[in-house]
Every structure is written in structure tokens, then in C-alpha cells.
C-alpha positions in Angstrom: 0.0 0.0 0.0 2.8 2.3 -1.0 1.7 5.9 -1.4 -0.4 5.9 1.8 -0.2 9.1 3.9 1.1 8.5 7.4 1.2 10.8 10.4 3.7 10.1 13.3 2.8 11.6 16.6 5.9 11.4 18.9 7.5 13.9 21.2 10.9 12.2 21.2 12.4 13.8 18.2 15.1 11.2 17.5 12.5 8.4 17.7 10.1 10.2 15.5 12.9 10.8 12.8 13.9 7.1 13.1 10.3 6.0 12.5 10.0 8.3 9.5 13.3 7.1 8.0 12.2 3.5 8.5 8.9 4.2 6.8 10.7 5.8 3.9 13.0 2.8 3.6 10.1 0.4 3.3 8.4 2.7 0.7 6.2 5.0 2.7 7.5 8.4 1.7 4.5 10.5 2.4 5.1 10.8 6.1 4.5 13.8 8.5 5.7 14.2 12.1 4.1 16.1 14.9 4.8 16.1 18.6 1.4 17.6 19.7 -1.5 15.4 20.6 -3.9 18.3 20.1 -2.5 19.3 16.7 -2.8 15.8 15.3 -6.6 16.0 15.4 -6.5 19.1 13.2 -4.1 17.4 10.8 -6.2 14.2 10.6 -9.3 16.3 9.9 -7.5 18.3 7.2 -5.5 15.6 5.4 -7.4 12.4 6.1 -4.3 10.2 6.4 -4.2 6.5 5.8 -2.6 5.7 9.1 -1.6 7.3 12.4 1.3 6.1 14.6 1.0 7.7 18.1 2.9 7.4 21.3 0.1 6.8 23.8 2.3 8.1 26.7 2.0 11.7 25.3 0.6 14.1 27.8 -1.4 17.3 27.4 -5.0 18.5 27.5 -5.9 15.3 25.6 -3.5 12.3 26.3 -2.3 9.8 23.8 -4.9 7.1 24.7 -7.8 9.5 24.3 -6.4 10.7 20.9 -6.0 7.1 19.7 -9.6 6.4 20.6 -10.9 9.6 19.0 -9.0 9.0 15.7 -10.2 5.3 15.5 -13.8 5.9 16.3 -14.5 9.4 15.0 -12.4 9.4 11.8 -12.4 5.6 11.2 -8.6 5.8 10.5 -6.3 2.9 11.6 -4.1 3.7 14.6 -0.9 2.0 15.7 0.1 2.8 19.3 3.8 3.3 20.2 4.6 2.2 23.7 7.5 0.6 25.7 7.4 -2.8 27.3 6.7 -1.6 30.8 3.9 0.6 29.7 2.5 -2.2 27.6 2.4 -4.6 30.5 0.7 -2.1 32.7 -1.7 -0.7 30.1 -5.4 -1.0 31.0 -6.8 -2.3 27.8 -10.3 -1.2 28.9 -9.2 2.4 28.5 -9.4 2.0 24.7 -12.7 1.9 22.9 -11.6 -0.7 20.3 -8.7 -3.0 19.7 -5.7 -1.1 18.4 -2.4 -2.3 17.0 0.7 -1.8 19.2 4.4 -1.6 18.5 7.2 -1.5 21.1 10.0 0.9 21.5 12.6 0.9 20.2 10.9 0.5 16.9 12.5 -2.1 14.7 12.1 -1.5 11.0 11.0 -5.0 10.3 8.4 -4.9 13.1 7.2 -1.5 11.8 6.8 -2.8 8.3 4.7 -5.7 9.5 2.6 -3.6 11.8 1.9 -1.0 9.2 1.0 -3.5 6.5 -1.3 -5.4 8.8 -3.0 -2.3 10.1 -3.6 -0.9 6.6 -4.8 -4.3 5.2 -7.1 -4.9 8.2 -8.6 -1.4 7.8 -9.2 -2.0 4.1 -11.0 -5.2 4.8 -13.1 -3.6 7.5 -14.0 -0.7 5.1 -15.1 -3.2 2.5 -17.2 -5.0 5.0 -18.8 -1.8 6.1 -19.5 -0.8 2.5 -20.9 -4.2 1.7 -23.1 -4.0 4.8 -24.2 -0.5 3.9 -25.0 -1.7 0.3 -26.9 -4.7 1.7 -28.8 -2.5 4.1 -29.6 -0.1 1.3 -31.0 -2.9 -0.8 -33.1 -4.3 2.1 -34.4 -0.8 3.1 -35.4 -0.1 -0.5 -37.4 -3.4 -0.9 -41.1 -3.2 -1.4 -41.5 -6.0 1.2 -41.1 -5.9 5.0 -37.9 -7.7 6.1 -37.0 -9.0 9.6 -33.8 -10.8 10.3 -33.3 -13.0 13.4 -30.6 -15.2 14.9 -31.0 -19.0 15.3 -33.0 -18.5 18.4 -35.5 -16.3 16.7 -34.3 -13.1 18.3 -34.5 -10.0 16.1 -31.3 -8.6 14.7 -32.7 -6.0 12.2 -35.9 -4.9 10.5 -36.3 -2.6 7.5 -38.5 0.6 7.5 -41.4 -1.2 5.9 -41.4 -3.8 8.6 -41.3 -0.9 11.2 -44.3 0.6 9.5 -46.4 -2.6 9.3 -45.6 -3.7 12.9 -45.6 -0.2 14.4 -42.4 -1.1 16.2 -39.0 0.7 15.8 -35.8 -1.3 15.2 -34.2 0.2 18.3 -37.1 -1.2 20.3 -37.0 -4.7 19.0 -33.3 -5.6 18.8 -32.8 -8.8 20.7 -36.5 -9.5 21.3 -38.2 -12.8 20.5 -39.8 -12.3 17.1 -43.0 -13.7 18.4 -43.3 -10.7 20.7 -43.1 -8.3 17.8 -44.7 -10.2 15.0 -47.9 -11.3 16.7 -49.4 -13.7 14.1 -52.7 -15.4 14.3 -54.8 -17.6 12.0 -57.7 -15.6 10.9 -60.1 -18.5 10.8 -59.3 -20.2 14.1 -57.9 -17.2 16.0 -55.0 -19.4 17.2 -51.5 -17.9 17.5 -48.9 -18.8 14.9 -45.7 -19.7 16.7 -42.1 -18.5 16.1 -41.7 -19.1 12.4 -38.0 -18.1 12.5 -37.2 -20.9 15.0 -39.3 -23.4 12.9 -37.3 -22.5 9.8 -34.0 -23.0 11.6 -35.2 -26.4 12.8 -36.4 -27.7 9.4 -33.7 -25.9 7.4 -36.0 -25.1 4.4 -38.0 -22.2 3.1 -41.5 -22.0 4.6 -44.5 -20.1 3.3 -46.3 -17.9 5.7 -49.6 -19.7 6.5 -52.7 -18.8 4.5 -55.1 -16.5 6.3 -52.2 -15.2 8.5 -53.0 -12.0 10.3 -50.4 -9.7 11.8 -51.5 -7.8 14.9 -49.5 -4.6 15.0 -48.3 -2.9 18.2 -51.3 -0.6 18.1 -53.8 -3.5 17.6 -54.2 -3.0 13.8 -54.9 -6.3 12.1 -53.2 -6.8 8.7 -53.3 -9.8 6.4 -49.8 -10.7 5.4 -48.2 -13.3 3.1 -44.8 -14.4 1.7 -42.1 -16.6 3.2 -39.5 -17.3 5.8 -36.1 -18.7 4.9 -33.0 -19.9 6.7 -29.8 -17.8 6.4 -26.7 -19.9 5.8 -23.0 -19.0 5.9 -20.3 -20.0 3.4 -20.0 -23.4 5.1 -23.7 -24.0 4.7 -24.4 -23.7 8.4 -27.7 -21.9 9.4 -26.9 -18.7 11.2 -30.4 -17.2 11.4 -33.6 -16.6 9.5 -35.1 -13.9 7.3 -38.8 -13.2 7.1 -40.0 -11.4 4.0 -43.7 -10.4 4.1 -46.1 -7.8 2.8 -49.6 -6.4 3.4 -51.9 -8.4 1.2 -55.1 -6.5 2.0 -55.6 -5.4 -1.6 -54.9 -8.9 -2.9 -57.4 -10.4 -0.5 -60.0 -7.8 -1.6 -59.3 -8.5 -5.2 -59.6 -12.3 -4.6 -62.9 -11.8 -2.8 -64.2 -9.6 -5.6 -63.1 -12.2 -8.2 -64.8 -14.9 -6.2 -68.0 -12.8 -6.0 -67.9 -12.2 -9.8 -67.5 -15.9 -10.4 -70.1 -17.2 -8.1 -72.6 -14.4 -7.4 -75.0 -12.4 -9.4 -73.8 -8.8 -9.8 -77.4 -7.4 -9.7 -79.1 -9.2 -6.8 -76.0 -10.5 -4.9 -77.6 -13.9 -4.9 -75.6 -17.1 -5.8 -75.4 -17.5 -9.6 -76.1 -20.5 -11.8 -72.5 -21.8 -11.3 -72.6 -21.7 -7.5 -76.1 -23.2 -7.4 -75.0 -26.2 -9.5 -72.1 -26.7 -7.1 -74.4 -26.7 -4.1 -76.9 -29.0 -5.8 -74.0 -31.4 -6.6 -73.0 -31.4 -3.0 -76.5 -32.2 -2.0 -76.4 -35.2 -4.4 -73.2 -36.4 -2.8 -74.7 -36.1 0.7 -77.7 -38.2 -0.4 -75.4 -41.0 -1.4 -74.0 -41.2 2.1 -77.2 -40.7 4.0 -80.3 -42.8 3.2 -82.7 -40.5 5.1 -81.4 -37.3 3.5 -84.0 -35.6 1.3 -84.0 -32.4 -0.6 -85.9 -30.6 -3.3 -85.4 -28.0 -6.1 -87.8 -25.2 -6.7 -87.7 -23.5 -10.1 -89.3 -20.0 -10.0 -90.2 -17.8 -12.9 -91.8 -14.4 -12.5 -95.2 -14.0 -14.2 -95.5 -11.3 -16.9 -92.1 -9.8 -16.0 -91.6 -8.7 -19.6 -94.5 -6.3 -19.3 -92.6 -4.4 -16.5 -89.6 -4.0 -18.6 -91.7 -2.8 -21.6 -93.7 -0.4 -19.5 -91.2 1.0 -17.1 -87.8 0.2 -18.6 -85.0 -2.2 -17.7 -83.9 0.0 -14.8 -87.2 -0.5 -13.1 -87.1 -4.2 -14.0 -83.7 -4.5 -12.3 -85.0 -2.8 -9.1 -87.9 -5.3 -9.1 -85.5 -8.3 -9.4 -83.5 -7.0 -6.4 -86.6 -6.6 -4.3 -87.8 -10.1 -5.3 -84.4 -11.5 -4.3 -84.7 -10.0 -0.8 -88.2 -11.4 -0.4 -87.1 -14.9 -1.5 -84.2 -14.8 1.0 -86.6 -13.8 3.8 -88.9 -16.8 3.0 -86.2 -19.4 3.4 -84.4 -21.1 6.3 -80.8 -20.3 6.8 -79.6 -23.6 5.5 -81.5 -23.3 2.2 -80.1 -21.7 -1.0 -81.7 -19.3 -3.5 -80.0 -18.3 -6.7 -80.7 -16.1 -9.7 -80.6 -18.6 -12.5 -80.9 -16.0 -15.2 -83.2 -13.2 -16.4 -86.3 -13.4 -14.2 -85.7 -17.1 -13.2 -84.7 -18.1 -9.7 -83.8 -21.6 -8.3 -84.1 -22.7 -4.7 -82.5 -25.7 -3.0 -84.3 -27.0 0.1 -82.3 -29.3 2.2 -83.2 -31.6 5.1 -86.9 -31.9 4.3 -89.2 -34.7 5.3 -91.5 -35.0 2.3 -93.1 -33.1 -0.6 -95.3 -31.2 1.9 -92.3 -29.3 3.2 -91.5 -28.2 -0.3 -95.0 -27.1 -1.2 -95.3 -25.2 2.1 -92.2 -23.2 1.1 -93.7 -22.5 -2.3 -96.9 -21.3 -0.7 -95.0 -19.1 1.7 -93.1 -17.5 -1.2 -96.3 -16.8 -3.1 -97.9 -15.3 0.0 -94.8 -13.0 0.4 -95.0 -12.0 -3.2 -98.7 -11.0 -2.9 -97.6 -8.0 -0.8 -97.3 -5.0 -3.2 -93.9 -3.6 -4.1 -93.3 0.1 -3.8 -90.5 1.0 -6.2 -89.6 4.5 -7.4 -93.1 5.8 -6.6 -94.9 2.9 -8.3 -96.9 0.2 -6.6 -96.9 -3.1 -8.4 -97.9 -6.7 -7.7 -95.6 -9.5 -8.8 -96.5 -13.2 -8.9 -94.4 -16.2 -9.7 -94.9 -19.7 -11.1 -93.0 -22.4 -9.2 -92.0 -25.9 -10.2 -90.9 -28.5 -7.6 -88.8 -31.6 -8.0 -87.8 -33.9 -5.2 -84.7 -36.1 -5.2 -85.1 -39.8 -5.4 -83.1 -42.9 -6.4 -84.1 -42.4 -10.0 -81.9 -39.2 -10.2 -78.2 -39.7 -10.8 -77.3 -36.2 -12.1 -78.1 -32.8 -10.6 -79.1 -31.6 -14.1 -81.9 -34.1 -14.3 -83.5 -32.9 -11.1 -83.1 -29.3 -12.2 -84.7 -30.1 -15.6 -87.7 -31.7 -14.0 -88.2 -28.7 -11.7 -88.2 -26.5 -14.8 -90.8 -28.8 -16.4 -93.0 -28.6 -13.4 -92.7 -24.8 -13.5 -94.2 -24.7 -17.0 -97.0 -27.0 -15.8 -97.7 -24.4 -13.1 -97.8 -21.6 -15.6 -100.4 -23.4 -17.6 -102.6 -23.3 -14.5 -102.5 -19.6 -14.3 -100.4 -17.0 -12.4 -99.1 -17.6 -8.8 -99.4 -21.4 -9.0 -97.0 -24.2 -8.2 -96.7 -27.7 -9.4 -94.8 -30.8 -8.3 -93.1 -32.9 -11.0 -94.4 -36.4 -11.3 -93.3 -39.2 -13.6 -95.1 -38.7 -16.9 -95.8 -35.0 -16.4 -92.8 -34.1 -18.6 -94.2 -36.0 -21.6 
């Protein structure tokens, strides 16, 4: 590291000159001497040397030990302390803030060469490590995800600003804390606490996904759905030295998923289950009937009478309002375990589960028609809406949900032939 600038702080003039000559002999020609412990701080600040050699026995307003500490900690410049054997043996190492290099008087050129090379090389390595750490921290802090790093016991070593924001904890508050104290995680469905994921990752040695439906309870009690992963940290030898949690607020994603689910399975106008979801529930009812001999259910197919006249007279906007009102009345006419869906247009389907016989189904049909007899008041208009209802009960003759639904539709058309506000039960031969 020839070309490095070195300052020698020594009040013994001959010793100082000998050190400078030795430095020049080994190639360090840019050397400056001072005998003042106070003046060296000014020189260090002005010239930013590569290395300082200082006699720690110097006295003054600031002694040599204090100067060595200040240069090492404040300026981050390597320091070699010059001392004699007696002083070295009596030196209280605790008086120095950090480990420093030492060289004994009288200073041999060979020893000086080794001490200077080691001090400069060590400083260069430490600087590179600091720069690498700063670069790594800059990357972590600029990530769009929250990051928390722990040791092998699950105690927090660092967290980035986004993690501070989501948890409502500051890094200086959490250093050394068990991560479970800071990242209070619970399962949204069960309400049970999710344990120390960092320790679990260290134990299994593989990357783990943060559990589905995981909720982070922040320091202020805010509940935030989070997702992503936890991974072990390994050194160059492959040994696990800790864990890193990377997570993010997935509130928006959850809302989008919920909306997509609603779009796929629910009618946008009435908010009732749509044809797809109704088919799925009907299929589940068929599966239950295969496992339970006494399980009975029925399908009601409902079509509003003369609905086209409403659209023609008042417009489709009014027709939509009527469909929404009808949907609410149908919901109010059913038990909590039953399902009503908008099948399409002005058609609705109903799945009645856990019924005893056909009477239970016809009673529901009558209750629906009684509810519909009450006039609707929509946009300043009073109107009466009736419906034709077809009923089909499950039996061993049905092996497909579509067949039962078809027969309920056939029964509905038989009801229409009887006049408005009627219902009919499908019987074998009625579809011919």
C-alpha cells in the first residue's frame, strides 16, 4: 500500500525521525511528524491520512490514549500505538474503545513494516465489509416488502423501514426481542396464535410459506393480512446462522380475490348465488344423499309472471329494481340452510335441504307466493308481482343434478299453464 499518507505523533524527536526514516526505507515516503496530541486531530481532519502512529504516553489536555480512541472511532482511521514494554504490561486495555495495534520501543524497521501492512490491510477489509453491509442495508431498506432478520433462536437482529411501518415497532425497540413478541401472528379462521416461524425454519432448514389467512396484529392493535415466506440464512459453510422473514400487506390482494370470487359465483345485480354456485351446491346435496339414506332435498324453479311487461312499460332499470326486491323477499322466505340463486333473467332456483317430504317443499312454495302477494313500492310505483313455481324432489331415479333441475323446470311450466301464482310438483309422466 505504498503511497499511503502516514502521520507520526511522537515527542521524542530522534525516535520520530527514526520512524520516518524506517517508513521511507520500506516505501512510505508520504510521512508527516508532529509532537502535539492536540495538533494531530486538526491534521487528521485536514489531510485524512491512511494511518496514524501515536505514542500513547503523550501528555497534554488530551492524552495519547484519548487521541487514539478519537481517531479510531470518529475518523475511522487505523491507529498504531507506540509504547514501551513496561507501559504495555501495565496498560489498561479497557481504556481503549476498540482493539488497536501496538508496536514496542525501540521501533525495529521489520516490526514497523509488519505492523503498518497489517493495520492498513485490516482497515481495508473492515472498510469493504462496512461498504458491503451498507449496500446490503440499502437494498433491504429499498425493498417493497417488509424484512425481519433473526438469529438462530428467533431473536430479532434487524428490520427494515417497511417492517417498522407494518408492525408499528421501531428497530431500536425490538433488537434482541423474540420475534413472536413483535410479529404477533394469528390464524384468521381459528384465532390461534402462529408460533415463532424463524425458529421453525431454523429447525427444518428449508423455506416455509407464511400460513394462509395469516393476520399480523401490529403494536397498536391493527390487524393486517400478510403473506410471503420465511427462509434460513446460511454462511459459506452451509451452516444456518439465522432466519429472514419477508412479508407484505396483502389486504388489496385479498379484496381482489374476494371480488373475483363474487364475480365468479354471485349475481352482480341481486348479490344472490349465480347458476355456477347453485349447480355446485346442488351437486354437494347429491353427494350427501349417497352417504345418508334419510337425506331428502328438493329443487324449486321459479319464474316471475309477466315480467316482460314491467320492462316494456317502465324500462329495464325498473325491472332490475324489481329483481333486487324479489331476491330479498325470497331470502326472507327461506331457512338459513337453504339456497336461493338467480338462474338467469327473471328465473330463480331454490335448494331446500333436510326436508321430510313433498309437503315441506309445497309449504315453502306457498310461503313464497304469500310473500309476493304483498305489493312492491319502487320509485313511486306500486306493483304486484307473482311467480310460477315448479318443484322436483330427489329420489333414487336421479343420478345427475341436471336431471333434477330439468324436472323442476318442467314442473314450473305446468304451473304456468294453471295460471299466475301457481305451483306444481313434478311427477313421472308429467314431462311428456
